[in-house]
FISE-448491 format. One record per residue (C-alpha): residue in one letter; x negated, z negated, y. Coordinates in nm, 3 decimals. Layout:
REM residues N
REC   r         X         Z         Y
REC   A         X         Z         Y
...
END
This chain:
REM residues 667
REC   r         X         Z         Y
REC   M     0.000     0.000     0.000
REC   A    -0.126     0.086     0.318
REC   T    -0.005    -0.023     0.646
REC   Y     0.040     0.151     0.970
REC   S    -0.020    -0.057     1.259
REC   P     0.020     0.119     1.597
REC   E    -0.115    -0.032     1.909
REC   Y     0.027     0.028     2.247
REC   T    -0.168     0.019     2.555
REC   K     0.016    -0.061     2.872
REC   V     0.127     0.237     3.074
REC   T     0.151     0.147     3.440
REC   P     0.262     0.415     3.684
REC   T     0.098     0.405     4.028
REC   G     0.200     0.504     4.377
REC   T     0.049     0.562     4.719
REC   D     0.191     0.428     5.045
REC   T     0.214     0.645     5.354
REC   K     0.256     0.607     5.728
REC   S     0.377     0.874     5.970
REC   E     0.381     0.902     6.343
REC   G     0.600     1.097     6.576
REC   L     0.766     1.110     6.909
REC   Q     1.062     0.910     7.013
REC   G     1.374     1.068     6.889
REC   Q     1.189     1.318     6.671
REC   V     1.235     1.334     6.293
REC   Q     0.924     1.234     6.103
REC   E     0.830     1.316     5.749
REC   G     0.599     1.128     5.526
REC   K     0.496     1.173     5.164
REC   V     0.472     0.886     4.918
REC   T     0.329     0.971     4.581
REC   F     0.417     0.841     4.237
REC   T     0.182     0.897     3.941
REC   P     0.292     0.833     3.582
REC   G     0.068     0.585     3.394
REC   H     0.039     0.839     3.110
REC   D     0.134     1.193     3.077
REC   S     0.353     1.098     2.796
REC   V     0.543     0.863     3.010
REC   P     0.660     1.074     3.298
REC   F     0.924     0.989     3.547
REC   P     1.257     1.098     3.423
REC   A     1.350     1.444     3.531
REC   G     1.577     1.440     3.835
REC   S     1.501     1.079     3.913
REC   T     1.443     0.986     4.276
REC   P     1.252     0.704     4.441
REC   L     1.489     0.445     4.576
REC   F     1.477     0.213     4.866
REC   D     1.528    -0.151     4.820
REC   N     1.896    -0.093     4.861
REC   G     1.885     0.105     4.540
REC   S     1.962     0.424     4.721
REC   S     1.755     0.719     4.832
REC   V     1.892     0.665     5.182
REC   K     1.849     0.364     5.398
REC   E     1.967     0.306     5.749
REC   V     1.803     0.039     5.951
REC   P     2.013    -0.059     6.251
REC   N     1.852     0.027     6.588
REC   V     1.566     0.189     6.402
REC   G     1.694     0.491     6.225
REC   K     1.770     0.657     5.897
REC   F     1.529     0.698     5.610
REC   E     1.580     0.948     5.333
REC   V     1.363     1.025     5.029
REC   D     1.382     1.311     4.787
REC   A     1.268     1.346     4.427
REC   D     0.926     1.460     4.543
REC   G     0.872     1.147     4.748
REC   K     0.913     1.317     5.079
REC   V     1.046     1.062     5.323
REC   T     1.239     1.188     5.620
REC   F     1.278     0.944     5.905
REC   T     1.536     1.019     6.171
REC   P     1.481     0.755     6.434
REC   D     1.748     0.624     6.667
REC   K     1.700     0.802     6.999
REC   Q     1.604     0.488     7.175
REC   F     1.379     0.351     6.906
REC   K     1.014     0.335     6.975
REC   G     0.730     0.151     6.813
REC   E     0.666     0.088     6.441
REC   T     0.945     0.075     6.193
REC   P     0.957    -0.200     5.931
REC   E     0.759    -0.117     5.616
REC   L     1.011     0.006     5.368
REC   E     0.953    -0.013     4.994
REC   L     1.041     0.271     4.765
REC   T     1.051     0.219     4.392
REC   R     1.042     0.470     4.112
REC   T     1.080     0.392     3.744
REC   D     0.905     0.594     3.476
REC   A     1.049     0.685     3.148
REC   N     0.952     0.345     3.010
REC   G     1.148     0.181     3.284
REC   T     0.830     0.061     3.443
REC   P     0.878     0.052     3.820
REC   V     0.621     0.139     4.077
REC   T     0.668     0.046     4.442
REC   V     0.511     0.202     4.750
REC   K     0.559     0.145     5.119
REC   Y     0.652     0.378     5.401
REC   Q     0.621     0.301     5.768
REC   A     0.677     0.524     6.074
REC   A     0.533     0.482     6.419
REC   V     0.750     0.618     6.702
REC   K     0.567     0.696     7.020
REC   E     0.775     0.634     7.332
REC   V     0.873     0.953     7.525
REC   T     0.932     0.890     7.899
REC   P     1.091     1.170     8.101
REC   T     0.994     1.205     8.470
REC   G     1.185     1.297     8.785
REC   T     1.065     1.456     9.107
REC   N     1.236     1.363     9.432
REC   A     1.380     1.634     9.656
REC   T     1.396     1.654    10.033
REC   S     1.533     1.899    10.286
REC   T     1.570     1.940    10.661
REC   G     1.829     2.123    10.861
REC   P     2.042     2.128    11.171
REC   Q     2.294     1.867    11.257
REC   G     2.632     1.912    11.098
REC   V     2.528     2.166    10.835
REC   P     2.549     2.063    10.468
REC   Q     2.211     2.057    10.295
REC   T     2.141     2.090     9.928
REC   G     1.849     1.969     9.729
REC   T     1.783     1.948     9.356
REC   P     1.565     1.668     9.220
REC   T     1.381     1.799     8.914
REC   F     1.346     1.629     8.580
REC   Q     1.087     1.680     8.304
REC   G     1.107     1.565     7.949
REC   G     0.825     1.333     7.841
REC   D     0.736     1.587     7.574
REC   P     0.838     1.942     7.511
REC   L     1.005     1.826     7.198
REC   V     1.219     1.588     7.398
REC   P     1.349     1.788     7.690
REC   I     1.608     1.678     7.941
REC   D     1.948     1.693     7.783
REC   D     2.129     1.974     7.960
REC   L     2.444     1.887     7.776
REC   V     2.468     1.569     7.975
REC   E     2.562     1.637     8.337
REC   P     2.354     1.465     8.601
REC   I     2.521     1.185     8.792
REC   F     2.437     0.950     9.067
REC   E     2.279     0.624     8.980
REC   D     2.610     0.441     8.981
REC   G     2.759     0.699     8.746
REC   S     2.963     0.876     9.013
REC   K     2.948     1.237     9.117
REC   E     3.046     1.182     9.480
REC   K     2.939     0.915     9.716
REC   K     3.028     0.861    10.079
REC   I     2.798     0.675    10.311
REC   P     2.992     0.553    10.611
REC   G     2.866     0.691    10.940
REC   Q     2.639     0.936    10.763
REC   G     2.817     1.170    10.527
REC   T     2.901     1.244    10.166
REC   Y     2.683     1.334     9.866
REC   T     2.818     1.546     9.581
REC   I     2.644     1.671     9.271
REC   T     2.707     1.978     9.059
REC   P     2.652     2.016     8.687
REC   D     2.326     2.196     8.744
REC   G     2.188     1.897     8.932
REC   A     2.213     2.036     9.284
REC   V     2.298     1.762     9.530
REC   T     2.479     1.855     9.850
REC   F     2.497     1.626    10.147
REC   T     2.778     1.702    10.387
REC   P     2.695     1.507    10.700
REC   D     2.929     1.363    10.953
REC   K     2.926     1.615    11.237
REC   Q     2.753     1.385    11.480
REC   F     2.500     1.240    11.237
REC   V     2.136     1.298    11.323
REC   G     1.827     1.170    11.134
REC   K     1.779     1.069    10.771
REC   P     2.075     0.937    10.577
REC   D     2.029     0.691    10.295
REC   P     1.865     0.881    10.008
REC   M     2.069     0.942     9.697
REC   T     1.941     0.859     9.344
REC   V     2.022     1.109     9.072
REC   K     2.012     1.012     8.709
REC   R     1.963     1.230     8.402
REC   V     1.882     1.164     8.040
REC   D     1.657     1.339     7.796
REC   K     1.755     1.437     7.449
REC   N     1.686     1.083     7.341
REC   G     1.930     0.957     7.603
REC   T     1.644     0.807     7.796
REC   P     1.750     0.791     8.157
REC   V     1.534     0.918     8.436
REC   T     1.603     0.910     8.812
REC   A     1.489     1.090     9.123
REC   T     1.610     1.084     9.480
REC   Y     1.735     1.344     9.722
REC   S     1.673     1.275    10.090
REC   P     1.788     1.524    10.357
REC   E     1.700     1.505    10.725
REC   Y     1.904     1.629    11.022
REC   T     1.773     1.748    11.353
REC   K     1.996     1.730    11.657
REC   V     2.179     2.055    11.748
REC   T     2.260     2.094    12.118
REC   P     2.453     2.403    12.227
REC   T     2.378     2.544    12.572
REC   G     2.577     2.740    12.825
REC   T     2.538     2.936    13.145
REC   G     2.794     2.926    13.423
REC   T     2.867     3.206    13.665
REC   K     2.992     3.280    14.014
REC   T     3.187     3.591    14.110
REC   E     3.292     3.749    14.434
REC   G     3.584     3.974    14.514
REC   L     3.838     4.079    14.770
REC   Q     4.138     3.879    14.874
REC   G     4.425     3.933    14.631
REC   Q     4.209     4.117    14.376
REC   V     4.156     3.997    14.021
REC   Q     3.798     3.890    13.951
REC   E     3.624     3.868    13.617
REC   G     3.324     3.659    13.532
REC   Q     3.135     3.587    13.212
REC   V     3.021     3.242    13.111
REC   T     2.801     3.222    12.805
REC   F     2.779     2.964    12.532
REC   T     2.486     2.964    12.291
REC   P     2.492     2.762    11.969
REC   G     2.212     2.512    11.932
REC   H     2.147     2.664    11.587
REC   D     2.265     2.972    11.406
REC   S     2.409     2.752    11.136
REC   V     2.620     2.560    11.384
REC   P     2.825     2.826    11.557
REC   F     3.128     2.780    11.766
REC   P     3.434     2.784    11.540
REC   A     3.580     3.127    11.488
REC   G     3.871     3.187    11.720
REC   S     3.785     2.890    11.937
REC   T     3.806     2.930    12.311
REC   P     3.635     2.753    12.597
REC   L     3.872     2.514    12.766
REC   F     3.920     2.404    13.123
REC   D     3.931     2.036    13.207
REC   N     4.305     2.039    13.138
REC   G     4.234     2.111    12.772
REC   T     4.374     2.465    12.777
REC   A     4.240     2.815    12.827
REC   V     4.453     2.857    13.139
REC   K     4.436     2.659    13.459
REC   E     4.638     2.707    13.772
REC   V     4.511     2.555    14.093
REC   P     4.784     2.530    14.357
REC   N     4.729     2.758    14.658
REC   V     4.415     2.895    14.492
REC   G     4.512     3.094    14.186
REC   K     4.518     3.121    13.812
REC   F     4.210     3.100    13.589
REC   E     4.208     3.227    13.230
REC   V     3.931     3.236    12.973
REC   D     3.911     3.412    12.639
REC   A     3.714     3.345    12.323
REC   D     3.423     3.555    12.452
REC   G     3.387     3.348    12.767
REC   K     3.534     3.615    12.994
REC   I     3.707     3.445    13.285
REC   T     3.986     3.620    13.468
REC   F     4.068     3.479    13.808
REC   T     4.392     3.593    13.968
REC   P     4.387     3.451    14.320
REC   D     4.692     3.364    14.519
REC   K     4.750     3.654    14.755
REC   Q     4.675     3.444    15.061
REC   F     4.375     3.253    14.924
REC   K     4.037     3.324    15.075
REC   G     3.706     3.141    15.059
REC   E     3.541     2.959    14.769
REC   T     3.741     2.817    14.482
REC   P     3.661     2.471    14.347
REC   E     3.394     2.472    14.078
REC   L     3.582     2.462    13.750
REC   E     3.428     2.320    13.435
REC   L     3.472     2.494    13.102
REC   T     3.382     2.318    12.782
REC   R     3.324     2.462    12.441
REC   V     3.271     2.258    12.126
REC   D     3.052     2.376    11.841
REC   A     3.128     2.332    11.475
REC   N     2.981     1.981    11.494
REC   G     3.216     1.888    11.777
REC   T     2.927     1.880    12.021
REC   P     3.054     1.993    12.362
REC   V     2.874     2.208    12.615
REC   T     3.006     2.243    12.969
REC   V     2.948     2.521    13.222
REC   K     3.086     2.587    13.568
REC   Y     3.268     2.882    13.717
REC   Q     3.334     2.946    14.082
REC   A     3.485     3.246    14.258
REC   V     3.439     3.360    14.616
REC   V     3.731     3.547    14.773
REC   K     3.647     3.762    15.073
REC   E     3.923     3.785    15.331
REC   V     4.090     4.128    15.366
REC   L     4.243     4.193    15.705
REC   P     4.471     4.495    15.750
REC   T     4.470     4.666    16.088
REC   G     4.735     4.825    16.300
REC   T     4.716     5.100    16.565
REC   N     4.958     5.089    16.855
REC   A     5.175     5.390    16.934
REC   T     5.290     5.522    17.270
REC   S     5.508     5.809    17.386
REC   T     5.641     5.956    17.707
REC   G     5.958     6.145    17.775
REC   P     6.242     6.204    18.015
REC   Q     6.489     5.947    18.130
REC   G     6.780     5.892    17.896
REC   V     6.634     6.070    17.593
REC   P     6.549     5.860    17.286
REC   Q     6.179     5.854    17.201
REC   T     6.018     5.789    16.866
REC   G     5.675     5.658    16.783
REC   T     5.511     5.536    16.466
REC   P     5.251     5.262    16.480
REC   T     5.006     5.311    16.197
REC   F     4.870     5.051    15.960
REC   Q     4.558     5.053    15.745
REC   G     4.472     4.822    15.460
REC   G     4.158     4.618    15.509
REC   D     4.019     4.773    15.192
REC   P     4.125     5.066    14.971
REC   L     4.198     4.816    14.696
REC   V     4.440     4.628    14.919
REC   P     4.658     4.896    15.079
REC   I     4.965     4.842    15.292
REC   D     5.258     4.748    15.071
REC   D     5.497     5.042    15.095
REC   T     5.757     4.859    14.889
REC   V     5.814     4.614    15.175
REC   E     6.011     4.771    15.457
REC   L     5.883     4.740    15.809
REC   T     6.054     4.507    16.051
REC   F     6.008     4.394    16.405
REC   E     5.807     4.080    16.460
REC   D     6.116     3.860    16.442
REC   G     6.220     4.015    16.108
REC   S     6.498     4.228    16.256
REC   K     6.536     4.604    16.234
REC   E     6.719     4.647    16.564
REC   K     6.650     4.486    16.897
REC   T     6.826     4.532    17.229
REC   I     6.646     4.460    17.553
REC   P     6.907     4.407    17.824
REC   G     6.880     4.657    18.106
REC   Q     6.632     4.870    17.914
REC   G     6.761     4.992    17.579
REC   T     6.756     4.940    17.204
REC   Y     6.476     4.967    16.949
REC   T     6.550     5.058    16.586
REC   I     6.314     5.105    16.297
REC   T     6.344     5.320    15.984
REC   P     6.197     5.251    15.639
REC   D     5.914     5.497    15.702
REC   G     5.800     5.300    16.005
REC   S     5.932     5.528    16.278
REC   V     6.049     5.330    16.578
REC   T     6.313     5.485    16.802
REC   F     6.389     5.353    17.148
REC   T     6.727     5.458    17.283
REC   P     6.710     5.381    17.654
REC   D     6.990     5.283    17.883
REC   K     7.078     5.606    18.062
REC   Q     6.954     5.488    18.400
REC   F     6.637     5.318    18.278
REC   V     6.311     5.455    18.414
REC   G     5.958     5.330    18.349
REC   K     5.808     5.132    18.064
REC   P     6.036     4.901    17.864
REC   D     5.903     4.588    17.703
REC   P     5.692     4.705    17.409
REC   I     5.814     4.622    17.060
REC   T     5.595     4.466    16.793
REC   V     5.620     4.610    16.441
REC   K     5.514     4.401    16.142
REC   R     5.398     4.513    15.799
REC   V     5.226     4.339    15.511
REC   D     4.956     4.451    15.274
REC   K     4.961     4.408    14.898
REC   N     4.841     4.052    14.949
REC   G     5.133     3.978    15.176
REC   T     4.898     3.947    15.474
REC   P     5.093     4.040    15.788
REC   V     4.964     4.291    16.041
REC   T     5.126     4.399    16.367
REC   A     5.109     4.689    16.609
REC   T     5.317     4.776    16.912
REC   Y     5.518     5.077    17.019
REC   S     5.547     5.137    17.391
REC   P     5.748     5.433    17.526
REC   E     5.759     5.541    17.890
REC   F     6.046     5.717    18.064
REC   A     6.004     5.955    18.357
REC   K     6.289     5.979    18.607
REC   V     6.511     6.285    18.555
REC   T     6.676     6.420    18.869
REC   P     6.921     6.707    18.829
REC   T     6.946     6.957    19.116
REC   G     7.231     7.151    19.271
REC   K     7.219     7.492    19.439
REC   D     7.477     7.564    19.703
REC   A     7.699     7.867    19.671
REC   S     7.866     8.081    19.937
REC   S     8.094     8.381    19.947
REC   T     8.238     8.621    20.200
REC   N     8.554     8.822    20.177
REC   I     8.807     8.980    20.397
REC   K     9.093     8.815    20.560
REC   G     9.372     8.713    20.328
REC   H     9.170     8.763    20.010
REC   V     9.091     8.489    19.763
REC   Q     8.722     8.410    19.729
REC   T     8.527     8.233    19.454
REC   G     8.185     8.075    19.430
REC   T     8.004     7.876    19.168
REC   P     7.741     7.627    19.279
REC   V     7.464     7.608    19.018
REC   F     7.358     7.275    18.869
REC   E     7.028     7.249    18.685
REC   A     6.911     6.967    18.463
REC   G     6.609     6.772    18.574
REC   D     6.477     6.818    18.218
REC   P     6.589     7.047    17.937
REC   L     6.646     6.741    17.721
REC   V     6.889     6.597    17.974
REC   P     7.133     6.881    18.041
REC   I     7.431     6.875    18.269
REC   D     7.715     6.704    18.087
REC   E     7.958     6.984    18.014
REC   T     8.207     6.737    17.873
REC   I     8.272     6.602    18.222
REC   A     8.458     6.847    18.445
REC   P     8.318     6.896    18.793
REC   T     8.515     6.754    19.084
REC   F     8.500     6.754    19.459
REC   D     8.318     6.464    19.616
REC   D     8.641     6.269    19.656
REC   G     8.711     6.303    19.283
REC   S     8.986     6.560    19.332
REC   K     9.006     6.908    19.190
REC   E     9.205     7.059    19.478
REC   K     9.145     7.024    19.847
REC   T     9.334     7.174    20.143
REC   I     9.178     7.203    20.486
REC   P     9.450     7.266    20.741
REC   G     9.406     7.589    20.934
REC   Q     9.156     7.723    20.681
REC   G     9.292     7.727    20.330
REC   T     9.289     7.559    19.987
REC   Y     9.001     7.500    19.749
REC   T     9.050     7.452    19.373
REC   I     8.789     7.394    19.105
REC   A     8.792     7.521    18.746
REC   P     8.643     7.335    18.445
REC   D     8.345     7.571    18.448
REC   G     8.265     7.476    18.808
REC   T     8.402     7.790    18.972
REC   V     8.554     7.711    19.313
REC   T     8.839     7.928    19.437
REC   F     8.917     7.945    19.809
REC   T     9.259     8.074    19.906
REC   P     9.242     8.120    20.281
REC   D     9.534     8.084    20.512
REC   A     9.669     8.428    20.605
REC   D     9.533     8.424    20.959
REC   F     9.207     8.243    20.897
REC   L     8.888     8.413    20.999
REC   G     8.539     8.275    21.008
REC   Q     8.331     8.032    20.804
REC   G     8.521     7.764    20.621
REC   S     8.421     7.398    20.629
REC   G     8.330     7.423    20.262
REC   V     8.351     7.162    19.992
REC   T     8.103     6.941    19.804
REC   L     8.106     6.951    19.422
REC   V     7.985     6.666    19.206
REC   R     7.855     6.695    18.851
REC   R     7.669     6.454    18.620
REC   D     7.395     6.501    18.367
REC   K     7.385     6.342    18.022
REC   N     7.233     6.033    18.176
REC   G     7.528     6.001    18.413
REC   T     7.312     6.086    18.713
REC   S     7.526     6.259    18.971
REC   V     7.423     6.575    19.158
REC   T     7.602     6.760    19.437
REC   A     7.612     7.113    19.573
REC   R     7.813     7.283    19.850
REC   Y     8.041     7.583    19.845
REC   I     8.105     7.756    20.180
REC   P     8.333     8.062    20.211
REC   T     8.343     8.303    20.505
REC   V     8.648     8.513    20.592
REC   V     8.582     8.841    20.778
REC   E     8.796     9.127    20.915
REC   P     8.877     9.393    20.654
REC   S     8.709     9.732    20.663
REC   T     8.914    10.023    20.813
REC   S     8.961    10.389    20.728
REC   K     9.085    10.704    20.900
REC   D     9.262    10.984    20.716
REC   S     9.132    11.332    20.739
REC   V     9.303    11.675    20.759
REC   S     9.179    12.030    20.760
REC   S     9.317    12.378    20.769
REC   G     9.190    12.707    20.655
REC   R     9.281    13.051    20.565
REC   K     9.460    13.141    20.252
REC   G     9.224    13.152    19.953
REC   Q     8.940    12.986    20.154
REC   A     8.781    12.648    20.064
REC   Q     8.829    12.369    20.314
REC   T     8.641    12.041    20.365
REC   G     8.752    11.713    20.505
REC   T     8.589    11.372    20.535
REC   P     8.803    11.058    20.566
REC   T     8.606    10.797    20.762
REC   F     8.550    10.431    20.658
REC   E     8.427    10.160    20.891
REC   G     8.331     9.800    20.834
REC   T     8.145     9.648    20.538
REC   I     8.162     9.955    20.316
REC   D     7.931     9.931    20.014
REC   Q     7.713    10.235    20.061
REC   A     7.577    10.195    19.710
REC   V     7.914    10.277    19.560
REC   A     8.011    10.647    19.577
REC   P     8.364    10.740    19.688
REC   T     8.618    10.844    19.427
REC   F     8.975    10.948    19.414
REC   A     9.236    10.684    19.358
REC   D     9.216    10.715    18.983
REC   G     8.837    10.673    18.991
REC   S     8.764    11.042    18.932
REC   T     8.552    11.269    19.149
REC   E     8.750    11.586    19.081
REC   M     9.124    11.632    19.086
REC   V     9.337    11.941    19.010
REC   V     9.684    11.964    19.164
REC   P     9.878    12.238    18.981
REC   G    10.018    12.503    19.213
REC   E     9.793    12.386    19.501
REC   G     9.427    12.376    19.409
REC   T     9.125    12.160    19.319
REC   Y     8.963    11.874    19.509
REC   R     8.603    11.759    19.448
REC   F     8.341    11.554    19.630
REC   T     8.026    11.697    19.777
REC   M     7.695    11.519    19.749
REC   L     7.745    11.388    20.100
REC   G     8.083    11.234    20.016
REC   A     8.299    11.499    20.182
REC   V     8.603    11.634    19.996
REC   T     8.625    12.005    19.935
REC   F     8.961    12.166    19.862
REC   V     8.963    12.498    19.684
REC   P     9.325    12.629    19.704
REC   E     9.484    12.845    19.447
REC   A     9.490    13.211    19.552
REC   D     9.856    13.224    19.646
REC   F     9.890    12.872    19.789
REC   V     9.985    12.851    20.152
REC   G    10.088    12.542    20.335
REC   T     9.999    12.178    20.361
REC   A     9.877    12.044    20.026
REC   S     9.988    11.715    19.877
REC   G     9.652    11.572    19.962
REC   V     9.443    11.310    19.781
REC   V     9.365    10.943    19.827
REC   V     8.994    10.874    19.872
REC   K     8.880    10.525    19.767
REC   R     8.573    10.334    19.868
REC   S     8.468     9.971    19.808
REC   D     8.352     9.717    20.057
REC   I     8.064     9.489    19.985
REC   Y     8.308     9.225    19.866
REC   G     8.452     9.453    19.603
REC   N     8.773     9.529    19.788
REC   A     8.911     9.883    19.777
REC   V     8.950    10.073    20.109
REC   T     9.150    10.400    20.101
REC   A     9.220    10.696    20.320
REC   T     9.390    11.033    20.264
REC   Y     9.268    11.384    20.300
REC   T     9.531    11.652    20.354
REC   P     9.432    12.017    20.375
REC   T     9.654    12.294    20.511
REC   V     9.624    12.653    20.399
REC   L     9.720    12.897    20.667
REC   G     9.881    13.222    20.570
REC   N     9.873    13.538    20.780
REC   T    10.086    13.414    21.067
REC   A    10.173    13.510    21.421
REC   T    10.277    13.265    21.687
REC   E    10.452    13.293    22.020
REC   D    10.432    13.014    22.271
REC   T    10.741    12.899    22.444
REC   G    10.835    12.709    22.757
REC   S    11.145    12.558    22.921
REC   T    11.284    12.451    23.256
REC   G    11.518    12.169    23.335
REC   L    11.626    11.910    23.583
REC   K    11.419    11.622    23.677
REC   G    11.462    11.338    23.435
REC   Q    11.653    11.550    23.187
REC   P    11.516    11.623    22.837
REC   Q    11.424    11.982    22.767
REC   T    11.389    12.163    22.438
REC   G    11.172    12.453    22.339
REC   M    11.071    12.617    22.007
REC   P    10.741    12.795    21.962
REC   I    10.771    13.086    21.723
REC   F    10.573    13.089    21.393
REC   E    10.588    13.404    21.185
REC   G    10.419    13.511    20.862
REC   D    10.298    13.270    20.581
REC   V    10.453    12.968    20.738
REC   D    10.560    12.702    20.490
REC   P    10.904    12.607    20.595
REC   T    10.889    12.296    20.372
REC   V    10.612    12.146    20.580
REC   P    10.741    11.984    20.897
REC   P    10.562    12.093    21.214
REC   T    10.326    11.847    21.379
REC   F    10.118    11.840    21.684
REC   E     9.758    11.939    21.642
REC   D     9.656    11.583    21.562
REC   G     9.922    11.564    21.289
REC   S    10.158    11.350    21.491
REC   T    10.517    11.432    21.574
REC   E    10.524    11.248    21.904
REC   K    10.286    11.266    22.189
REC   V    10.289    11.073    22.512
REC   V    10.133    11.242    22.811
REC   P    10.060    10.970    23.064
REC   G    10.233    11.032    23.396
REC   Q    10.439    11.316    23.253
REC   G    10.653    11.217    22.956
REC   T    10.695    11.219    22.582
REC   I    10.707    11.522    22.358
REC   R    10.871    11.485    22.017
REC   L    10.911    11.729    21.732
REC   R    11.218    11.739    21.525
REC   Q    11.287    11.931    21.205
REC   M    11.534    12.205    21.243
REC   A    11.781    12.253    20.966
REC   L    11.716    12.564    20.763
END
């Protein structure tokens, strides 16, 4: 019998500790090793080292999480805020025999401290500034955590500092400080806090600074004419481009508005561009008060400038008017007016008046002034006024309402009408007429034809005993009807007329009555068939310029059965008898005219003698007793023509002897 007696040597697995080092918050890995005590006693397949909690994972509060895999690789995920050395942790592995082996693992965590860089900025008063403090992770592996928004130190994202302004922060870390508009200098700085990926906080400050912004301005002074709008430009300049004047804002006068009216001076207006429009009161002249205009920039900082206007007085002028003319005739004159400047003309929309505001003015004893809208002044004088009336003052105004005056002064020359006497002459018993002539003293003041002329006693008929009667017609013709026996020059009459002014004028009319012109008939005789000539005679005031005519006005007359009468160049009448006519013709009436136009007539009677024989006769008788005798006519005697004496008469007185008469014997 044999025995088998095995012997076992102890198999003890071994292990190696490890220690790792890494940054705060960064995963670390370490490797612990386990070696079987004998190849034949390996560690069971799939087995894993275990921590003292019997697990391959162990979490240590405030330190981190440890994990180990089957290969002994230890992964340490530290808490973000853990730093320093971790506790030594034991890991145990059991081989196939169940023999444990324990190793230790420890990690060292190096602190990671992020850093911050302060930010500053400067800028003009009132303008928000922005600055961004910068932050840097303590290691590239532990950057700033961009997933965590930056905040202010107290955890807020907006903070107001009384009297200074307000800080705000954006997710990207930009800090904006919006200052109070009047704040100048450095406000309290603001602390910004961030964290890195470990959650480690880090701070930095932002500190802006504000320089004072003072806007400036320039005033202005303008000059213009009375009543004319003036424009001036005041300027306002921001103290900084970033602090402008608010859009749409306007400079303001001291009354807080963009319009200011100053009584008795005018109206001031300003627009957003600083253009000032001054509309003066029409009567204002001189310098306006200095007006202050204030503009406030975006910060509320005011700037004040001054504006003043100078208004130059504009004085319109007037030119007097004069005129001359005859007594009683209205005269017209037009004073002229000129604006003091072309920009301020005379106001044609305001009608002219006299100085007292009236448009008609009567001056007792002189006449009446009237004025028309175009400025013509008419003076209608009293009819008897002569000389210069009181001048009238005409008033106008210019576009400013400034009054201006000028006078109109007419002058009237005396108008004296004249009368020219009239006379007439005519024969006894004939009516006479005469027309005294009246002439105006001026063509513009004619004789008043609407007033009938009269005699000087106002009558229109006047009888002068022993002379005759005068009457007057409306046209001024005077008719004198003389008494039948009146001869000589009449006493005459005085006529009165008046011109359009009522001025009286007189003229005389004197008639003269003369004896009428006389005529003497004419006869002739001649042989049968022979022409005869006879010349009636006319004495007195015969008008030698008027040729004689027959009664019907002709210069040739044919009497049938007798013959033809015609005048010679010397005024004699020639009778050409018909061949067989014998006897005394009917005769013709010859007419002439005296210088007064009166007709004077005489007859011409021709006798045509035939072949006759005559025998004288005589008689004897007692003293004192009539006697009769008959001369004998034989031949071509016309028994129808009564006999006459040689001178044509039928009775003849022989002084100292007696009277011889012819008588017609009955046939």
